[in-house]
Wavefront OBJ file of the C-alpha trace (Angstrom):
o trace
v -14.285 47.763 -51.559
v -15.923 44.331 -51.119
v -12.990 42.680 -52.918
v -10.574 44.222 -50.435
v -12.688 43.088 -47.495
v -12.905 39.546 -48.859
v -9.167 39.509 -49.552
v -8.449 40.748 -46.038
v -10.654 38.107 -44.473
v -9.120 35.393 -46.640
v -5.627 36.547 -45.801
v -6.406 36.664 -42.102
v -7.836 33.162 -42.304
v -4.695 31.935 -44.058
v -2.517 33.678 -41.491
v -4.413 32.200 -38.577
v -4.344 28.766 -40.178
v -0.601 29.049 -40.666
v -0.066 30.199 -37.113
v -2.254 27.595 -35.461
v -0.851 24.815 -37.580
v 2.698 25.698 -36.697
v 2.325 25.952 -32.929
v 3.773 22.496 -32.454
v 6.848 23.391 -34.489
v 9.833 25.189 -33.119
v 9.575 28.867 -33.933
v 12.637 29.599 -36.004
v 11.164 32.771 -37.460
v 10.887 31.407 -41.001
v 7.091 31.179 -40.891
v 6.848 34.816 -39.882
v 9.241 35.792 -42.678
v 7.179 33.893 -45.238
v 3.968 35.434 -43.995
v 5.497 38.905 -44.008
v 6.706 38.334 -47.555
v 3.265 37.151 -48.648
v 1.574 40.111 -47.020
v 4.097 42.563 -48.495
v 3.041 41.374 -51.932
v -0.606 41.975 -51.071
v 0.225 45.444 -49.735
v 2.163 46.243 -52.914
v -0.827 45.194 -55.036
v -3.142 47.318 -52.930
v -5.180 44.316 -51.810
v -4.604 45.137 -48.136
v -3.107 48.056 -46.260
v 0.135 47.947 -44.302
v -1.805 48.297 -41.055
v -3.906 45.254 -41.994
v -0.731 43.312 -42.777
v 0.751 44.357 -39.433
v -2.429 43.237 -37.646
v -2.252 39.831 -39.324
v 1.410 39.371 -38.365
v 0.568 40.398 -34.790
v -2.316 37.900 -34.729
v 0.049 35.158 -35.870
v 2.653 36.099 -33.265
v 0.021 36.191 -30.524
v -1.433 32.832 -31.591
v 2.002 31.218 -31.589
v 2.796 32.613 -28.144
v -0.536 31.374 -26.798
v 0.040 27.961 -28.356
v 3.520 27.717 -26.874
v 2.186 28.683 -23.434
v -0.581 26.077 -23.686
v 1.913 23.428 -24.769
v 4.187 24.238 -21.835
v 1.233 24.118 -19.428
v 0.151 20.735 -20.799
v 3.680 19.358 -20.555
v 3.997 20.613 -16.978
v 0.708 18.900 -16.104
v 1.958 15.586 -17.529
v 5.277 16.029 -15.691
v 3.343 16.610 -12.459
v 1.331 13.422 -13.022
v 4.510 11.443 -13.655
v 6.304 12.756 -10.564
v 3.233 12.305 -8.355
v 2.666 8.765 -9.602
v 6.282 7.701 -9.241
v 6.999 9.679 -6.089
v 10.302 11.058 -7.381
v 11.419 14.455 -8.621
v 11.543 15.639 -12.202
v 15.314 16.020 -11.895
v 15.657 12.401 -10.781
v 13.507 11.225 -13.684
v 15.496 13.310 -16.179
v 18.778 11.952 -14.832
v 17.591 8.366 -15.131
v 16.202 8.946 -18.631
v 19.498 10.503 -19.638
v 21.285 7.461 -18.229
v 19.316 5.298 -20.674
v 16.355 4.069 -18.654
v 12.809 4.139 -19.989
v 9.865 5.470 -17.997
v 8.686 1.855 -17.732
v 11.957 0.857 -16.071
v 11.828 3.850 -13.740
v 8.196 3.110 -12.853
v 8.827 -0.579 -12.153
v 5.705 -2.059 -10.576
v 3.913 1.267 -11.023
v 4.155 1.110 -14.834
v 0.465 0.352 -15.440
v -0.578 3.013 -12.933
v 1.710 5.511 -14.678
v 0.259 4.710 -18.094
v -3.290 5.073 -16.757
v -2.468 8.375 -15.031
v -0.781 9.917 -18.085
v -3.613 8.706 -20.324
v -6.187 10.277 -17.996
v -4.285 13.600 -17.977
v -3.963 13.720 -21.751
v -7.646 12.857 -22.155
v -8.448 15.670 -19.691
v -6.426 18.035 -21.884
v -8.314 16.844 -24.953
v -11.639 17.447 -23.172
v -10.481 20.954 -22.218
v -9.645 21.648 -25.863
v -13.172 20.622 -26.857
v -14.684 22.918 -24.225
v -12.420 25.748 -25.454
v -13.585 25.153 -29.025
v -10.148 24.108 -30.255
v -11.207 20.570 -31.138
v -14.470 19.086 -32.310
v -16.028 16.167 -30.484
v -15.111 13.934 -33.432
v -11.465 15.037 -33.299
v -11.419 14.431 -29.547
v -12.854 10.943 -29.962
v -10.239 10.138 -32.600
v -7.377 11.373 -30.430
v -8.652 9.666 -27.291
v -8.896 6.361 -29.146
v -5.127 6.501 -29.701
v -4.044 7.990 -26.375
v -3.536 4.807 -24.334
v -1.606 3.125 -27.153
v 0.612 6.178 -27.696
v 1.260 6.616 -23.973
v 2.142 2.941 -23.607
v 4.614 3.168 -26.500
v 6.168 6.303 -25.072
v 6.498 4.880 -21.558
v 8.093 1.684 -22.885
v 10.532 3.343 -25.283
v 13.908 4.718 -24.401
v 14.538 8.381 -25.015
v 17.643 9.352 -26.929
v 20.466 10.655 -24.756
v 20.219 14.410 -24.187
v 21.246 16.348 -27.261
v 21.195 13.394 -29.649
v 18.781 13.441 -32.531
v 16.600 10.421 -33.336
v 17.752 8.522 -36.393
v 21.222 10.057 -36.422
v 24.473 8.291 -35.727
v 26.102 8.785 -32.364
v 29.625 10.194 -31.961
v 31.130 6.815 -32.874
v 29.000 6.401 -36.019
v 26.629 3.824 -34.509
v 23.019 4.040 -35.633
v 20.259 4.002 -32.982
v 18.518 0.707 -32.331
v 15.048 2.276 -32.241
v 13.314 4.133 -35.020
v 12.902 7.918 -34.847
v 9.156 7.345 -34.495
v 9.798 5.805 -31.092
v 10.993 9.168 -29.819
v 7.990 11.234 -30.839
v 6.076 12.897 -28.069
v 3.097 11.094 -26.671
v 1.110 14.298 -26.545
v -0.408 15.583 -29.719
v -0.374 19.254 -29.014
v -3.785 20.795 -29.156
v -3.456 23.502 -31.730
v -4.286 26.915 -30.404
l 1 2 3 4 5 6 7 8 9 10 11 12 13 14 15 16 17 18 19 20 21 22 23 24 25 26 27 28 29 30 31 32 33 34 35 36 37 38 39 40 41 42 43 44 45 46 47 48 49 50 51 52 53 54 55 56 57 58 59 60 61 62 63 64 65 66 67 68 69 70 71 72 73 74 75 76 77 78 79 80 81 82 83 84 85 86 87 88 89 90 91 92 93 94 95 96 97 98 99 100 101 102 103 104 105 106 107 108 109 110 111 112 113 114 115 116 117 118 119 120 121 122 123 124 125 126 127 128 129 130 131 132 133 134 135 136 137 138 139 140 141 142 143 144 145 146 147 148 149 150 151 152 153 154 155 156 157 158 159 160 161 162 163 164 165 166 167 168 169 170 171 172 173 174 175 176 177 178 179 180 181 182 183 184 185 186 187 188 189 190 191 192
């Protein structure tokens, strides 16, 4: 009986680790399929029951949904900071980004203020993750040390035109002038 309990706890820990580590990834269902396959093997061996396997899959699904909601909330907060700082709508910003402008170009003289405001918002989100127990103080310190640099890079870099993928050729075969790393999000999603 103790072996089954230990196996169940270990499996749940693995499942929760998988789910929290994959929150930042697009949910294409493959992670759930792999987990279900793994758990089916444990059910077949008698290590866990089907109801335990179902509970683990549900926990993963719930964790991913919570992580996605948190990520969307954090993105909305950064969007609100950007629009408030620049005094223009999200639609106007999106249109100008799509047209090939960077946030720095859109911000003009407000560029430094924008960088400071986004940095402050992201650091607030990091602090909230510490309070919620999702990050340690050491992890927060490490992330905060990089926030201003990452925000500055992101504000200064051009986004790829809507629908294009970083590092891929455009319709005419031309390669992008910036590296794919330039397009990565400034926000490191706090894993749920």
